[in-house]
N, C-alpha and C positions, 0 to 999 in steps of 0.2 A: 523483435522481440516485443511481446505483448507483456505491457506492465500496468499495474494497478498501483495508486498512489492514494495512499490512508492518510488521515490524520484528521482532528477536531475541527468542527464546525467553522470556530471562530476561525480558523485558519485554512479557510478555503482559497483566500485569494494568492495566498501563498503558494497553495496545489496548484493553482491555474498556472501560475507562473513555472514551476518545476515540469507541469505537464508540457507545455509550450519547449522548454529546452527540450525535453525527451524526444518530443515529434520532432523537433529540427534536428536532432542526432539520429533519425529515422526510426526511432521506437512507435510503436501501436499503444495507444491508452485503450485500456478497456474499462468500462465503467465509470465514466466521469460523474460522481457524486458531486459534483461543485455546481450543477444545475436543478438539482431538487431543490423544492418548495421546501420551506422550513415548516414542517407539520407541527412544532411543539405547540399547544401541550397534546403527546401522543395519544392520550385517551380520547380526545376529540376529534381525532382523525385518524381510526385506527387502519378505514382501509388503505389509505394513502401511504402511512408509516410501513404499514406491513408491505406494500406493492414496492416502496423503495428500497427497506432494509434486505427484503429477497433477492432484490436486483443487485444491489452491491454484494450480497455475500455468492451470488450465480458469476458473477464477474470477478471476484475475488479467486474462486475456485478452476477458473479458465484462462489465469494471467500464468506469465512462466515467472514473471519477477514480482514481488511484491515490496512497494517501498512504504515504509511507514515515516512519515514526520513528525518528531517527537519534539515537543517544547518545553516539557517540564511542566507539572502542576496542570496535567489534562485534567480537563471536567469530569467527573464521575459519569455523567450520562453519554459522555461519547462512545461511537460503537467503534471505533478504530482498535480496540482491543481485543472487541469480538470478530472484528475481521482479520486480526492477526492469527486468532485462534484457529481462524477458516483455514487459513493459509499452512500454518503449522501441520495441521492435519490432512490437509491436501499433498504437501510435500511427504508426509509420513506415509502415507497410503499408498503413494505412487500417482499421485496425481500430476497434473500440470506445473503447479508450481515447483521450479527448481532452484530458486534463490530468495529469501528473506532480507531486506536490508532495513535498518532502523537506523534514522539519520537526524540527527541534531543536536541541542543542549541537555535535551531530556532522554539520551539514548542509552543512558546507564541508571534510570530510575525506577525501573519497574522490573519484578520477578523473572517475566516472561522473555524479556528482551535476551538473557543470558542462556537460553535454550540452546543447546549444540548449533541448531541450522540457522541460528540468525547472526547475519553479520552487522556490528557496530558501527557508525561514523560519524563524527563530530561534525565533519562538513558536506555540504551536498554536492560539492564540485566533485569531490572525493569519490563519494558515492555513483555519479552519475561517469566519472570516468571508470570505474571497475566495471559499472555494468556496460559501457561500452566495448570495453576491453575483452568481456566476457562473451558479447554478442559477436563480437569479430572472430575470437577462437571458435565459436560453434559454427559460424558463416564458412569458415575455412576446415571445420570437420576435424579442430582438435579437441581432445578433452578438457573439460573445465577443471 
């Protein structure tokens, strides 16, 4: 399954660990933003910032599952909520996104985490288990 993992910039080491776990479970990561250069302040680096932000949105709309790691008290400049919006639109418009999961202690802190398509998990292990079970069912031709 193709998965995009989103979070805030300061959480990128944790994101890398989650992506490694997902790869070990046979999933494909699309759009690894953790390798991006820090282009802040954005106004001083408009080209690089624009290229990176657009490549992230393109990756989001190509994924089958969107996984957002929510730590709570997310910085206002975080792009993860923009990415969540792109995933919601892709899912609603019949795009590639089939599942949206929000995971972590902040999974109940934002308005859009309660959209009907969003699944909330307090624990990453439970979210990965749900993705693995869904992927297994899809491979067997079962309905999700």
